[in-house]
C-alpha positions in Angstrom: 7.4 -25.5 1.3 4.4 -23.9 0.0 4.0 -20.6 0.2 0.4 -18.7 0.5 0.8 -15.0 -1.4 -2.3 -12.8 -1.4 -2.3 -9.6 -2.1 -4.9 -8.9 -4.0 -7.4 -8.9 -1.0 -8.8 -12.5 -1.0 -8.0 -14.1 2.5 -7.4 -10.5 4.1 -8.5 -7.3 3.5 -5.5 -5.1 2.9 -7.2 -3.1 1.4 -8.0 0.2 4.6 -4.3 -0.4 5.5 -2.5 0.3 2.3 -4.8 3.3 1.5 -4.6 4.6 5.6 -0.4 4.6 4.7 -0.7 6.0 1.1 -3.2 8.6 2.6 -0.9 9.6 5.4 2.4 9.7 3.1 0.6 12.0 0.3 -2.1 13.2 1.4 -4.2 12.1 -0.9 -7.8 10.1 -0.7 -8.8 9.1 -3.8 -6.2 6.1 -3.6 -7.9 2.7 -3.5 -9.0 3.0 -6.9 -5.7 2.9 -7.5 -5.3 -0.2 -5.2 -7.4 -1.8 -6.8 -5.4 -2.5 -9.7 -2.6 -3.1 -8.6 0.1 -1.9 -5.3 2.7 -1.1 -7.7 -0.2 0.3 -9.4 -1.1 3.1 -8.0 3.1 3.4 -6.8 3.9 4.5 -10.1 0.6 6.7 -10.3 1.2 8.4 -7.7 5.1 8.3 -8.3 6.5 7.4 -5.2 9.9 9.5 -4.3 12.6 7.5 -3.0 11.7 9.3 0.2 8.2 9.1 0.0 8.5 5.0 -0.4 10.8 5.0 3.0 8.2 6.6 4.6 6.0 3.5 3.0 8.1 1.4 4.3 8.5 2.5 8.2 4.6 3.0 8.1 4.3 -0.9 7.5 7.0 -2.6 10.3 5.2 -0.1 12.5 1.6 -1.6 11.9 2.9 -5.0 11.2 3.8 -4.8 15.3 
């Protein structure tokens, strides 16, 4: 089985979606710069709490539909 992961926007530009989700949760607007480093870096940079992580997970599910 071959699996292709595209977390850096090579095939699909996911940065706008993740920027919007984090902005909704954090109320921040300068998130794109941190996301360009990595998603996990952005979470660490903004010190995402477990409650915020749960909210992000819910937003991911809702926006996938």
